ZADO-1210 file (C-alpha; in nm, 4 decimals, padded with zeros to 6 digits):
<atoms>
<atom x="05.0483" y="-03.6527" z="04.3624" code="MET" pos="1"/>
<atom x="05.0006" y="-04.0027" z="04.2303" code="ILE" pos="2"/>
<atom x="04.9871" y="-04.0034" z="03.8517" code="ARG" pos="3"/>
<atom x="04.8280" y="-04.2720" z="03.6418" code="GLU" pos="4"/>
<atom x="05.0543" y="-04.5247" z="03.4744" code="ARG" pos="5"/>
<atom x="04.9114" y="-04.7814" z="03.2402" code="GLU" pos="6"/>
<atom x="05.0147" y="-05.1459" z="03.2678" code="VAL" pos="7"/>
<atom x="04.9503" y="-05.4349" z="03.0317" code="THR" pos="8"/>
<atom x="04.8656" y="-05.7618" z="03.2074" code="PRO" pos="9"/>
<atom x="04.8567" y="-06.1054" z="03.0517" code="LEU" pos="10"/>
<atom x="04.5671" y="-06.1816" z="02.8154" code="PRO" pos="11"/>
<atom x="04.3033" y="-06.3769" z="03.0017" code="GLY" pos="12"/>
<atom x="04.1941" y="-06.6391" z="02.7481" code="LEU" pos="13"/>
<atom x="04.5289" y="-06.8212" z="02.7130" code="PRO" pos="14"/>
<atom x="04.5727" y="-06.8140" z="03.0914" code="VAL" pos="15"/>
<atom x="04.2252" y="-06.9653" z="03.1369" code="VAL" pos="16"/>
<atom x="04.3044" y="-07.2495" z="02.8975" code="LEU" pos="17"/>
<atom x="04.6378" y="-07.3193" z="03.0684" code="VAL" pos="18"/>
<atom x="04.4851" y="-07.3144" z="03.4167" code="LEU" pos="19"/>
<atom x="04.1955" y="-07.5408" z="03.3155" code="ILE" pos="20"/>
<atom x="04.4388" y="-07.7875" z="03.1604" code="ALA" pos="21"/>
<atom x="04.6654" y="-07.7716" z="03.4668" code="ALA" pos="22"/>
<atom x="04.3726" y="-07.8241" z="03.7024" code="THR" pos="23"/>
<atom x="04.2525" y="-08.1225" z="03.5022" code="GLY" pos="24"/>
<atom x="04.5957" y="-08.2803" z="03.4953" code="LEU" pos="25"/>
<atom x="04.6510" y="-08.2329" z="03.8685" code="THR" pos="26"/>
<atom x="04.3139" y="-08.3872" z="03.9507" code="ILE" pos="27"/>
<atom x="04.3870" y="-08.6797" z="03.7212" code="TRP" pos="28"/>
<atom x="04.7297" y="-08.7165" z="03.8845" code="GLY" pos="29"/>
<atom x="04.5736" y="-08.7048" z="04.2336" code="ALA" pos="30"/>
<atom x="04.3281" y="-08.9798" z="04.1420" code="VAL" pos="31"/>
<atom x="04.6080" y="-09.1897" z="03.9957" code="ASP" pos="32"/>
<atom x="04.8251" y="-09.1322" z="04.3049" code="ALA" pos="33"/>
<atom x="04.5382" y="-09.2359" z="04.5301" code="ALA" pos="34"/>
<atom x="04.4977" y="-09.5582" z="04.3336" code="GLN" pos="35"/>
<atom x="04.8745" y="-09.6275" z="04.3563" code="ASP" pos="36"/>
<atom x="04.8670" y="-09.5607" z="04.7309" code="ASP" pos="37"/>
<atom x="05.1286" y="-09.2772" z="04.7083" code="ALA" pos="38"/>
<atom x="05.0278" y="-09.0255" z="04.9790" code="PRO" pos="39"/>
<atom x="05.3166" y="-08.7812" z="04.9181" code="LEU" pos="40"/>
<atom x="05.2416" y="-08.7638" z="04.5472" code="LEU" pos="41"/>
<atom x="04.8704" y="-08.7287" z="04.6240" code="LEU" pos="42"/>
<atom x="04.9334" y="-08.4291" z="04.8516" code="VAL" pos="43"/>
<atom x="05.1547" y="-08.2726" z="04.5872" code="THR" pos="44"/>
<atom x="04.8877" y="-08.3041" z="04.3190" code="TYR" pos="45"/>
<atom x="04.6216" y="-08.1651" z="04.5525" code="LEU" pos="46"/>
<atom x="04.8378" y="-07.8661" z="04.6348" code="LEU" pos="47"/>
<atom x="04.8937" y="-07.8030" z="04.2648" code="LEU" pos="48"/>
<atom x="04.5186" y="-07.8239" z="04.2046" code="ALA" pos="49"/>
<atom x="04.4530" y="-07.5719" z="04.4807" code="VAL" pos="50"/>
<atom x="04.7226" y="-07.3451" z="04.3331" code="LEU" pos="51"/>
<atom x="04.5597" y="-07.3631" z="03.9893" code="SER" pos="52"/>
<atom x="04.2226" y="-07.2687" z="04.1332" code="VAL" pos="53"/>
<atom x="04.3834" y="-06.9846" z="04.3301" code="PHE" pos="54"/>
<atom x="04.5504" y="-06.8487" z="04.0168" code="LEU" pos="55"/>
<atom x="04.2103" y="-06.8282" z="03.8485" code="MET" pos="56"/>
<atom x="04.1224" y="-06.5542" z="04.0995" code="ALA" pos="57"/>
<atom x="04.3576" y="-06.3293" z="03.9018" code="GLY" pos="58"/>
<atom x="04.1186" y="-06.3212" z="03.6061" code="LEU" pos="59"/>
<atom x="03.9199" y="-06.0007" z="03.5584" code="PHE" pos="60"/>
<atom x="03.7248" y="-05.8243" z="03.2845" code="VAL" pos="61"/>
<atom x="03.7907" y="-05.4689" z="03.1654" code="VAL" pos="62"/>
<atom x="03.4935" y="-05.3051" z="02.9935" code="ASN" pos="63"/>
<atom x="03.5264" y="-05.0370" z="02.7236" code="PRO" pos="64"/>
<atom x="03.5868" y="-04.6889" z="02.8674" code="ASN" pos="65"/>
<atom x="03.6784" y="-04.8379" z="03.2019" code="GLU" pos="66"/>
<atom x="03.9999" y="-04.8591" z="03.4001" code="GLY" pos="67"/>
<atom x="04.1019" y="-05.1171" z="03.6588" code="LYS" pos="68"/>
<atom x="04.3231" y="-04.9702" z="03.9298" code="VAL" pos="69"/>
<atom x="04.5597" y="-05.2406" z="04.0631" code="LEU" pos="70"/>
<atom x="04.7000" y="-05.2293" z="04.4165" code="GLN" pos="71"/>
<atom x="04.9329" y="-05.4666" z="04.5950" code="PHE" pos="72"/>
<atom x="04.8827" y="-05.4397" z="04.9716" code="PHE" pos="73"/>
<atom x="04.8214" y="-05.0636" z="04.9437" code="GLY" pos="74"/>
<atom x="05.0883" y="-04.9897" z="04.6812" code="ASP" pos="75"/>
<atom x="04.9683" y="-04.8562" z="04.3472" code="TYR" pos="76"/>
<atom x="05.0753" y="-05.0970" z="04.0723" code="VAL" pos="77"/>
<atom x="04.9101" y="-04.9423" z="03.7670" code="GLY" pos="78"/>
<atom x="04.5900" y="-04.9082" z="03.5689" code="THR" pos="79"/>
<atom x="04.4634" y="-05.1510" z="03.3069" code="VAL" pos="80"/>
<atom x="04.2643" y="-04.9873" z="03.0264" code="LYS" pos="81"/>
<atom x="04.2744" y="-05.2484" z="02.7501" code="GLN" pos="82"/>
<atom x="03.9247" y="-05.3978" z="02.7308" code="PRO" pos="83"/>
<atom x="03.8746" y="-05.7706" z="02.7457" code="GLY" pos="84"/>
<atom x="03.9563" y="-06.0655" z="02.9724" code="LEU" pos="85"/>
<atom x="04.2862" y="-06.0071" z="03.1548" code="ARG" pos="86"/>
<atom x="04.4945" y="-06.1810" z="03.4196" code="TRP" pos="87"/>
<atom x="04.7082" y="-06.0282" z="03.6931" code="ALA" pos="88"/>
<atom x="04.8483" y="-06.1354" z="04.0275" code="ASN" pos="89"/>
<atom x="04.5577" y="-06.2774" z="04.2353" code="PRO" pos="90"/>
<atom x="04.6880" y="-06.0800" z="04.5331" code="LEU" pos="91"/>
<atom x="04.6245" y="-05.7521" z="04.3515" code="TYR" pos="92"/>
<atom x="04.3115" y="-05.5634" z="04.4514" code="SER" pos="93"/>
<atom x="04.1218" y="-05.4354" z="04.1495" code="LYS" pos="94"/>
<atom x="03.9029" y="-05.1241" z="04.1606" code="LYS" pos="95"/>
<atom x="03.6878" y="-05.0305" z="03.8628" code="SER" pos="96"/>
<atom x="03.6785" y="-04.6649" z="03.7565" code="VAL" pos="97"/>
<atom x="03.4396" y="-04.5665" z="03.4782" code="SER" pos="98"/>
<atom x="03.5780" y="-04.3256" z="03.2190" code="GLN" pos="99"/>
<atom x="03.2484" y="-04.2745" z="03.0411" code="ARG" pos="100"/>
<atom x="03.1062" y="-03.9263" z="02.9896" code="VAL" pos="101"/>
<atom x="02.8644" y="-03.8345" z="03.2674" code="ARG" pos="102"/>
<atom x="02.6123" y="-03.5584" z="03.3375" code="ASN" pos="103"/>
<atom x="02.5615" y="-03.3911" z="03.6703" code="PHE" pos="104"/>
<atom x="02.2823" y="-03.1412" z="03.7371" code="GLU" pos="105"/>
<atom x="02.3136" y="-02.9411" z="04.0535" code="SER" pos="106"/>
<atom x="02.0210" y="-02.8556" z="04.2728" code="GLY" pos="107"/>
<atom x="01.8653" y="-02.5106" z="04.2629" code="ARG" pos="108"/>
<atom x="02.0869" y="-02.2922" z="04.4792" code="LEU" pos="109"/>
<atom x="01.9630" y="-01.9716" z="04.6378" code="LYS" pos="110"/>
<atom x="02.2408" y="-01.7123" z="04.6339" code="VAL" pos="111"/>
<atom x="02.2875" y="-01.3358" z="04.5988" code="ASN" pos="112"/>
<atom x="02.4099" y="-01.1947" z="04.2701" code="ASP" pos="113"/>
<atom x="02.6692" y="-00.9204" z="04.2323" code="ASN" pos="114"/>
<atom x="02.4115" y="-00.6542" z="04.3209" code="GLU" pos="115"/>
<atom x="02.2847" y="-00.8402" z="04.6271" code="GLY" pos="116"/>
<atom x="01.9593" y="-00.9627" z="04.4716" code="ASN" pos="117"/>
<atom x="01.8568" y="-01.3150" z="04.5824" code="PRO" pos="118"/>
<atom x="01.8376" y="-01.5490" z="04.2835" code="ILE" pos="119"/>
<atom x="01.7920" y="-01.9174" z="04.2123" code="GLU" pos="120"/>
<atom x="02.0549" y="-02.0822" z="03.9936" code="ILE" pos="121"/>
<atom x="02.1398" y="-02.4363" z="03.8797" code="ALA" pos="122"/>
<atom x="02.3908" y="-02.5827" z="03.6343" code="ALA" pos="123"/>
<atom x="02.4549" y="-02.8914" z="03.4230" code="VAL" pos="124"/>
<atom x="02.8124" y="-03.0237" z="03.4059" code="VAL" pos="125"/>
<atom x="02.9385" y="-03.2819" z="03.1546" code="VAL" pos="126"/>
<atom x="03.2509" y="-03.4548" z="03.2854" code="TRP" pos="127"/>
<atom x="03.4595" y="-03.7717" z="03.2778" code="ARG" pos="128"/>
<atom x="03.7563" y="-03.9238" z="03.4590" code="VAL" pos="129"/>
<atom x="04.0842" y="-03.8915" z="03.2657" code="VAL" pos="130"/>
<atom x="04.3302" y="-03.9948" z="03.5407" code="ASP" pos="131"/>
<atom x="04.2111" y="-04.2986" z="03.7353" code="THR" pos="132"/>
<atom x="04.4956" y="-04.2831" z="03.9899" code="ALA" pos="133"/>
<atom x="04.4140" y="-03.9264" z="04.0923" code="GLU" pos="134"/>
<atom x="04.0417" y="-04.0049" z="04.1038" code="ALA" pos="135"/>
<atom x="04.0996" y="-04.2977" z="04.3424" code="VAL" pos="136"/>
<atom x="04.3889" y="-04.1785" z="04.5592" code="PHE" pos="137"/>
<atom x="04.3781" y="-03.7973" z="04.5648" code="GLU" pos="138"/>
<atom x="04.0139" y="-03.7571" z="04.6763" code="VAL" pos="139"/>
<atom x="03.7973" y="-03.9664" z="04.9031" code="ASP" pos="140"/>
<atom x="03.5002" y="-03.9973" z="04.6651" code="ASP" pos="141"/>
<atom x="03.5388" y="-03.8336" z="04.3262" code="TYR" pos="142"/>
<atom x="03.1644" y="-03.8463" z="04.2512" code="ASN" pos="143"/>
<atom x="03.0835" y="-03.6510" z="04.5658" code="ASN" pos="144"/>
<atom x="03.3838" y="-03.4265" z="04.5025" code="TYR" pos="145"/>
<atom x="03.2430" y="-03.3280" z="04.1613" code="VAL" pos="146"/>
<atom x="02.9054" y="-03.2499" z="04.3167" code="LYS" pos="147"/>
<atom x="03.0366" y="-03.0372" z="04.6038" code="VAL" pos="148"/>
<atom x="03.2937" y="-02.8451" z="04.3990" code="GLN" pos="149"/>
<atom x="03.0449" y="-02.7762" z="04.1191" code="THR" pos="150"/>
<atom x="02.7988" y="-02.6198" z="04.3616" code="GLU" pos="151"/>
<atom x="03.0804" y="-02.4206" z="04.5236" code="SER" pos="152"/>
<atom x="03.1958" y="-02.2879" z="04.1850" code="ALA" pos="153"/>
<atom x="02.8367" y="-02.2074" z="04.0887" code="LEU" pos="154"/>
<atom x="02.7866" y="-02.0024" z="04.4055" code="ARG" pos="155"/>
<atom x="03.1069" y="-01.8115" z="04.3396" code="ASN" pos="156"/>
<atom x="03.0011" y="-01.7475" z="03.9786" code="LEU" pos="157"/>
<atom x="02.6604" y="-01.6117" z="04.0828" code="ALA" pos="158"/>
<atom x="02.8211" y="-01.3542" z="04.3114" code="THR" pos="159"/>
<atom x="03.0533" y="-01.2362" z="04.0314" code="SER" pos="160"/>
<atom x="02.7832" y="-01.1114" z="03.7920" code="TYR" pos="161"/>
<atom x="02.4539" y="-00.9249" z="03.8205" code="PRO" pos="162"/>
<atom x="02.1395" y="-01.1088" z="03.7190" code="TYR" pos="163"/>
<atom x="02.0648" y="-00.8570" z="03.4453" code="ASP" pos="164"/>
<atom x="02.2647" y="-00.5659" z="03.3021" code="ALA" pos="165"/>
<atom x="02.1300" y="-00.2153" z="03.2460" code="HIS" pos="166"/>
<atom x="02.3610" y="-00.1491" z="02.9512" code="ASP" pos="167"/>
<atom x="02.5221" y="-00.3421" z="02.6680" code="ASP" pos="168"/>
<atom x="02.8748" y="-00.3242" z="02.8094" code="HIS" pos="169"/>
<atom x="02.8174" y="-00.5028" z="03.1410" code="THR" pos="170"/>
<atom x="02.8308" y="-00.8828" z="03.1569" code="MET" pos="171"/>
<atom x="02.5348" y="-01.0467" z="03.3302" code="SER" pos="172"/>
<atom x="02.4073" y="-01.3949" z="03.4051" code="LEU" pos="173"/>
<atom x="02.1065" y="-01.3542" z="03.1774" code="ARG" pos="174"/>
<atom x="02.2568" y="-01.1429" z="02.9009" code="GLY" pos="175"/>
<atom x="02.5979" y="-01.3029" z="02.8328" code="THR" pos="176"/>
<atom x="02.5230" y="-01.6730" z="02.8669" code="THR" pos="177"/>
<atom x="02.8145" y="-01.7995" z="02.6558" code="MET" pos="178"/>
<atom x="03.0770" y="-01.5977" z="02.8437" code="ALA" pos="179"/>
<atom x="02.9259" y="-01.6986" z="03.1771" code="VAL" pos="180"/>
<atom x="02.9251" y="-02.0666" z="03.0721" code="ALA" pos="181"/>
<atom x="03.2941" y="-02.0452" z="02.9761" code="ASP" pos="182"/>
<atom x="03.3743" y="-01.8851" z="03.3101" code="HIS" pos="183"/>
<atom x="03.1837" y="-02.1568" z="03.4941" code="LEU" pos="184"/>
<atom x="03.3643" y="-02.4311" z="03.3024" code="LYS" pos="185"/>
<atom x="03.7078" y="-02.2834" z="03.3804" code="ARG" pos="186"/>
<atom x="03.6276" y="-02.2385" z="03.7467" code="GLU" pos="187"/>
<atom x="03.5012" y="-02.5944" z="03.7864" code="ILE" pos="188"/>
<atom x="03.7986" y="-02.7354" z="03.5928" code="GLN" pos="189"/>
<atom x="04.0429" y="-02.5539" z="03.8216" code="ASP" pos="190"/>
<atom x="03.8848" y="-02.7350" z="04.1151" code="ARG" pos="191"/>
<atom x="03.8753" y="-03.0737" z="03.9376" code="MET" pos="192"/>
<atom x="04.2382" y="-03.0935" z="03.8265" code="ASN" pos="193"/>
<atom x="04.3405" y="-03.2587" z="04.1530" code="ARG" pos="194"/>
<atom x="04.0746" y="-03.5293" z="04.1140" code="ALA" pos="195"/>
<atom x="04.1741" y="-03.6371" z="03.7614" code="GLY" pos="196"/>
<atom x="03.8452" y="-03.5134" z="03.6172" code="VAL" pos="197"/>
<atom x="03.7980" y="-03.3304" z="03.2860" code="GLU" pos="198"/>
<atom x="03.5065" y="-03.0875" z="03.2560" code="VAL" pos="199"/>
<atom x="03.3811" y="-03.1088" z="02.8985" code="MET" pos="200"/>
<atom x="03.0917" y="-02.8647" z="02.9255" code="GLU" pos="201"/>
<atom x="02.9226" y="-02.6527" z="03.1902" code="ALA" pos="202"/>
<atom x="02.6162" y="-02.4352" z="03.1455" code="ARG" pos="203"/>
<atom x="02.3421" y="-02.2756" z="03.3539" code="ILE" pos="204"/>
<atom x="02.0213" y="-02.4799" z="03.3408" code="SER" pos="205"/>
<atom x="01.8024" y="-02.2648" z="03.5661" code="HIS" pos="206"/>
<atom x="01.8145" y="-01.8945" z="03.6435" code="LEU" pos="207"/>
<atom x="01.5425" y="-01.6909" z="03.8129" code="ALA" pos="208"/>
<atom x="01.4886" y="-01.4332" z="04.0812" code="TYR" pos="209"/>
<atom x="01.3990" y="-01.5678" z="04.4237" code="ALA" pos="210"/>
<atom x="01.0210" y="-01.5861" z="04.4792" code="PRO" pos="211"/>
<atom x="01.0185" y="-01.3064" z="04.7407" code="GLU" pos="212"/>
<atom x="01.1466" y="-01.0456" z="04.4918" code="ILE" pos="213"/>
<atom x="01.0340" y="-01.1989" z="04.1630" code="ALA" pos="214"/>
<atom x="00.7233" y="-00.9770" z="04.1346" code="HIS" pos="215"/>
<atom x="00.9134" y="-00.6563" z="04.2102" code="ALA" pos="216"/>
<atom x="01.1886" y="-00.7450" z="03.9615" code="MET" pos="217"/>
<atom x="00.9285" y="-00.8278" z="03.6969" code="LEU" pos="218"/>
<atom x="00.7787" y="-00.4819" z="03.7401" code="GLN" pos="219"/>
<atom x="01.1278" y="-00.3347" z="03.7133" code="ARG" pos="220"/>
<atom x="01.1910" y="-00.5215" z="03.3886" code="GLN" pos="221"/>
<atom x="00.8536" y="-00.4133" z="03.2512" code="GLN" pos="222"/>
<atom x="00.9288" y="-00.0516" z="03.3417" code="ALA" pos="223"/>
<atom x="01.2632" y="-00.0755" z="03.1657" code="GLY" pos="224"/>
<atom x="01.0973" y="-00.2233" z="02.8572" code="ALA" pos="225"/>
<atom x="00.8340" y="00.0529" z="02.8541" code="ILE" pos="226"/>
<atom x="01.1008" y="00.3227" z="02.8823" code="ILE" pos="227"/>
<atom x="01.3037" y="00.1670" z="02.6009" code="ALA" pos="228"/>
<atom x="00.9905" y="00.1438" z="02.3825" code="ALA" pos="229"/>
<atom x="00.8996" y="00.5056" z="02.4576" code="ARG" pos="230"/>
<atom x="01.2464" y="00.6193" z="02.3601" code="GLN" pos="231"/>
<atom x="01.2135" y="00.4404" z="02.0279" code="ARG" pos="232"/>
<atom x="00.8668" y="00.5883" z="01.9693" code="ILE" pos="233"/>
<atom x="00.9827" y="00.9428" z="02.0459" code="VAL" pos="234"/>
<atom x="01.2825" y="00.9071" z="01.8139" code="GLU" pos="235"/>
<atom x="01.0545" y="00.7899" z="01.5339" code="GLY" pos="236"/>
<atom x="00.7961" y="01.0613" z="01.6001" code="ALA" pos="237"/>
<atom x="01.0563" y="01.3390" z="01.5925" code="VAL" pos="238"/>
<atom x="01.1863" y="01.2042" z="01.2629" code="GLY" pos="239"/>
<atom x="00.8355" y="01.1981" z="01.1140" code="MET" pos="240"/>
<atom x="00.7615" y="01.5553" z="01.2293" code="VAL" pos="241"/>
<atom x="01.0893" y="01.6761" z="01.0830" code="GLU" pos="242"/>
<atom x="01.0116" y="01.5027" z="00.7550" code="MET" pos="243"/>
<atom x="00.6583" y="01.6517" z="00.7449" code="ALA" pos="244"/>
<atom x="00.7844" y="02.0060" z="00.8004" code="LEU" pos="245"/>
<atom x="01.0576" y="01.9612" z="00.5413" code="GLU" pos="246"/>
<atom x="00.8123" y="01.8331" z="00.2780" code="MET" pos="247"/>
<atom x="00.5637" y="02.1159" z="00.3461" code="LEU" pos="248"/>
<atom x="00.8394" y="02.3713" z="00.3093" code="ASN" pos="249"/>
<atom x="00.9882" y="02.2051" z="-00.0022" code="LYS" pos="250"/>
<atom x="00.6576" y="02.1802" z="-00.1897" code="ARG" pos="251"/>
<atom x="00.5482" y="02.5253" z="-00.0761" code="ASP" pos="252"/>
<atom x="00.2063" y="02.3928" z="00.0202" code="ILE" pos="253"/>
<atom x="00.1609" y="02.6271" z="00.3152" code="VAL" pos="254"/>
<atom x="00.3773" y="02.8831" z="00.4913" code="THR" pos="255"/>
<atom x="00.3827" y="02.8563" z="00.8694" code="LEU" pos="256"/>
<atom x="00.5366" y="03.0934" z="01.1196" code="ASP" pos="257"/>
<atom x="00.7211" y="02.9687" z="01.4255" code="ASN" pos="258"/>
<atom x="00.4114" y="02.9694" z="01.6430" code="GLU" pos="259"/>
<atom x="00.2089" y="02.7609" z="01.3948" code="ARG" pos="260"/>
<atom x="00.5055" y="02.5233" z="01.3492" code="LYS" pos="261"/>
<atom x="00.5245" y="02.4766" z="01.7255" code="ALA" pos="262"/>
<atom x="00.1512" y="02.3996" z="01.7394" code="ALA" pos="263"/>
<atom x="00.1825" y="02.1559" z="01.4499" code="MET" pos="264"/>
<atom x="00.4804" y="01.9818" z="01.6137" code="VAL" pos="265"/>
<atom x="00.2894" y="01.9548" z="01.9406" code="SER" pos="266"/>
<atom x="-00.0182" y="01.8077" z="01.7709" code="ASN" pos="267"/>
<atom x="00.1842" y="01.5561" z="01.5682" code="LEU" pos="268"/>
<atom x="00.3783" y="01.4418" z="01.8749" code="LEU" pos="269"/>
<atom x="00.0557" y="01.3923" z="02.0673" code="VAL" pos="270"/>
<atom x="-00.0861" y="01.1832" z="01.7833" code="VAL" pos="271"/>
<atom x="00.2292" y="00.9777" z="01.7288" code="LEU" pos="272"/>
<atom x="00.3326" y="00.9267" z="02.0923" code="CYS" pos="273"/>
<atom x="-00.0037" y="00.8871" z="02.2600" code="GLY" pos="274"/>
<atom x="-00.1168" y="00.5542" z="02.4066" code="ASP" pos="275"/>
<atom x="-00.4736" y="00.5987" z="02.2830" code="LYS" pos="276"/>
<atom x="-00.6089" y="00.7020" z="01.9469" code="SER" pos="277"/>
<atom x="-00.6762" y="01.0770" z="01.9200" code="THR" pos="278"/>
<atom x="-01.0071" y="01.2355" z="01.8212" code="GLN" pos="279"/>
<atom x="-00.9755" y="01.4742" z="01.5229" code="PRO" pos="280"/>
<atom x="-01.1161" y="01.8290" z="01.5529" code="ILE" pos="281"/>
<atom x="-01.2072" y="02.0102" z="01.2303" code="ILE" pos="282"/>
<atom x="-01.1275" y="02.3796" z="01.2310" code="ASN" pos="283"/>
<atom x="-01.3905" y="02.5651" z="01.0278" code="THR" pos="284"/>
<atom x="-01.2225" y="02.8997" z="01.0683" code="GLY" pos="285"/>
<atom x="-00.8821" y="03.0179" z="00.9582" code="THR" pos="286"/>
<atom x="-00.5582" y="02.8699" z="01.0689" code="ILE" pos="287"/>
<atom x="-00.5201" y="03.1499" z="01.3228" code="TYR" pos="288"/>
<atom x="-00.8672" y="03.1170" z="01.4744" code="GLN" pos="289"/>
</atoms>
């Protein structure tokens, strides 16, 4: 693997001043040689002027958070990261590689989760280039590489977890978002190491059931919510009945046999657990009639 090595070229401003002065002097010398009718000296001055202009082609600008990858006829020379006007061999090819932080949002992918349910999922990845040599020489196009490998990692992640968990101990895409985001970041980073790319953050931006099963899954979620609510209601109702019987017995308000207690428990549970409000019935006889 080709690793990045930083080089420090000549500062550009002094080189510009020297080349401008040299070009001016050679032009002045060529004019003077032409007036003195000295063809050999004239050719020499013209060649020097052409050389000065050619050397100006070595000037280049490095922007902040940018690297210039230098190559000499295919050989990697180094990377310039110091911002400003710089000068290097005019025969060097110079490729700009941005090292700014970038965002990439994948398209909505349709995949099956761990339970085989079709879902739609998308992710946002925050990344930047940290090794310009690897980004240029190890992959053909690092921008496209980030896109393809992110979607591949996202598909693999979706098949590793269920969309939703039925208990608190199972990790799911919807229930454990932080753990899933960390897993996604690690998986993408493992694929990006060869391209000199650092993944700073990765998170799921869209998660939903596929349209063909969305209605059925919504009914399933509603049924689960109703069951959970009923369980909570029954637990509360049993506690209230127990408290009522205990207070009646403690205050000695009325003495009930087992049959009357069972009837009272049944009536209280109907009142407390029913969906609709109950209609009271006044007993004008005794408690046993």
